[in-house]
C-alpha positions in Angstrom: 0.2 -0.1 0.0 1.3 3.5 -0.3 2.4 5.9 2.4 -0.5 7.3 4.7 -0.8 10.6 6.3 -2.8 10.7 9.1 -4.2 14.5 9.7 -6.2 16.1 11.8 -7.4 20.3 12.2 -8.1 22.1 14.8 -9.7 25.3 14.0 -11.7 28.4 14.8 -15.0 27.0 13.9 -17.2 24.6 11.7 -16.1 25.1 8.4 -14.2 27.2 5.8 -17.8 28.1 3.8 -18.5 30.1 6.9 -15.1 31.9 7.4 -13.1 29.4 9.8 -9.7 28.6 9.8 -7.2 26.0 10.9 -5.5 27.3 14.6 -3.4 23.8 14.9 -2.6 20.4 12.4 -1.2 17.7 13.7 -0.2 14.9 10.9 1.1 10.9 10.8 3.0 9.5 8.2 2.6 5.7 7.8 4.4 3.6 5.3 4.4 -0.2 5.4 2.2 -0.7 8.5 4.6 1.6 10.7 4.5 5.0 11.9 7.8 7.1 10.8 7.3 10.1 10.9 5.1 13.1 12.8 4.5 17.0 12.0 2.6 19.7 14.1 2.3 22.8 13.8 0.1 25.7 14.9 -1.3 28.2 12.8 -2.2 32.2 12.8 -6.0 32.5 11.4 -5.5 36.4 11.9 -9.1 36.1 13.6 -10.8 36.4 16.6 -11.2 32.6 18.2 -14.7 32.0 19.8 -13.9 31.9 23.8 -16.2 28.0 23.5 -13.4 26.6 21.0 -10.3 27.8 22.9 -11.6 26.3 26.2 -12.2 23.0 24.6 -8.3 22.8 22.5 -6.7 25.0 24.8 -5.1 26.7 22.1 -5.6 30.7 23.6 -6.1 33.5 21.9 -2.8 34.5 22.3 -1.0 31.3 20.8 -2.7 31.4 17.9 -1.5 35.0 17.5 2.0 34.3 18.1 1.8 31.2 15.7 3.2 31.0 12.0 1.3 31.8 9.5 -1.5 29.8 8.0 0.4 30.0 4.7 3.7 28.8 5.9 2.7 25.8 7.6 0.0 24.7 5.0 2.8 24.5 2.7 4.7 22.6 4.9 2.1 20.0 5.6 1.9 19.6 1.6 5.1 18.6 1.7 4.5 16.0 4.3 2.0 14.4 2.7 3.6 14.7 -0.9 2.9 11.1 -2.6 0.6 9.7 -0.1 -3.0 8.9 0.6 -4.9 11.2 3.6 -6.8 9.9 6.3 -8.6 11.3 8.9 -11.3 11.0 11.5 -14.9 11.9 10.4 -12.8 13.0 7.1 -15.7 15.3 5.9 -14.5 18.0 8.2 -11.0 17.9 8.2 -10.8 17.5 4.0 -13.1 20.9 3.7 -10.0 22.3 5.5 -6.9 21.0 3.5 -9.1 21.5 0.1 -9.5 25.3 1.4 -6.3 26.5 2.3 -3.9 24.3 0.0 -6.7 25.6 -2.9 -5.8 29.3 -1.3 -2.0 28.7 -2.2 -2.5 27.4 -5.9 -1.4 23.6 -4.5 -3.1 20.8 -6.2 -4.5 18.7 -3.6 -6.0 15.5 -5.5 -5.0 13.0 -3.0 -7.6 10.4 -2.1 -9.0 11.0 2.0 -9.9 7.7 4.1 -11.7 8.4 6.8 -11.5 5.9 9.8 -15.1 6.7 11.2 -16.9 5.3 8.4 -14.3 2.3 8.6 -14.8 1.9 12.3 -18.7 1.4 11.7 -17.6 -1.6 9.3 -14.5 -2.5 11.4 -16.0 -2.9 14.8 -20.1 -1.9 14.3 -20.7 -3.5 18.2 -18.8 -0.3 19.7 -21.3 1.9 21.3 -20.2 5.0 19.4 -17.7 5.5 17.0 -16.5 8.8 18.3 -12.7 8.7 18.3 -12.5 9.3 22.0 -14.9 6.0 22.6 -12.7 3.7 20.6 -9.9 4.7 21.9 -11.1 3.3 25.0 -12.6 0.4 23.8 -9.9 -0.9 21.8 -7.6 0.1 24.9 -5.5 2.3 22.6 -2.7 4.4 23.3 -3.6 8.3 24.0 -0.8 10.5 23.4 -1.7 13.6 24.9 -5.2 16.1 25.4 -7.9 15.1 23.0 -9.0 18.3 21.0 -5.0 19.2 20.1 -4.5 18.0 16.3 -1.4 16.0 17.4 -2.7 13.9 19.7 -6.0 13.4 17.9 -3.7 12.2 15.0 -2.0 9.8 17.0 -5.2 8.4 18.3 -6.7 8.1 14.7 -3.3 6.2 13.4 -3.1 3.7 16.0 -6.7 3.0 15.5 -6.4 2.7 11.7 -3.5 0.5 12.1 -5.3 -1.4 14.7 -8.0 -1.9 12.0 -5.8 -3.0 9.2 -4.7 -5.9 12.1 -8.0 -6.6 12.6 -9.1 -7.0 8.9 -5.9 -9.4 8.3 -6.6 -11.6 11.1 -10.3 -11.8 9.9 -9.9 -12.4 5.9 -6.0 -14.3 6.0 -5.8 -13.6 2.1 -7.0 -10.0 1.9 -6.0 -7.6 -0.2 -5.7 -4.4 2.1 -5.1 -1.7 -0.8 -6.3 1.5 -0.5 -8.4 1.2 -3.1 -9.8 -1.6 -1.6 -10.5 0.3 1.4 -12.0 3.4 0.0 -14.6 0.7 -1.4 -14.7 -0.7 1.9 -15.6 2.9 3.6 -19.0 3.0 1.5 -20.1 -0.8 1.5 -22.5 -1.7 4.3 -21.2 -3.9 6.9 -23.9 -7.0 6.0 -22.2 -7.0 2.8 -18.6 -7.3 3.6 -16.8 -10.7 2.8 -13.1 -11.9 2.1 -14.5 -11.6 -2.0 -14.4 -7.5 -0.8 -10.3 -7.4 -0.4 -9.7 -9.2 -3.7 
């Protein structure tokens, strides 16, 4: 499988369509089933961050104001993710910010996006909730930092992805866990998943 880069954004709001901007990014690069590198940075959104978001993330206005520009950080992030497929938990959220910020820089952003939320619903349907925090507890996965901070959430998502790949390999010993098969799997009803899904 090609390299995978797990990413997580903290932001000033819910959507770039309403003017929200990133305040932090965390990234984890996975190659041949192993974590090989990380990238993390705060970003200056050049706007006021709502107090409730500051309280949720722990990223204060002062921290954001002193951070590097979004343009500088996103250029570095694009280089870190070069030639990789992207992964996020609830990927629709992170994809919007990734695409919006790279578009402003004129950087192509054609990477595929795997969603660990969609995959987890198929691999662990018995979980009470498929939120990232609940899955970490349910599967007893490593916790590397404070929830709602980008690097800690990216690390948690990376461990979740690796656990799902390991479980799928055990359930389907001859499975081909290619990117194409995983992209198809996340859109397949869990009742229709068989060994033939991974050929």
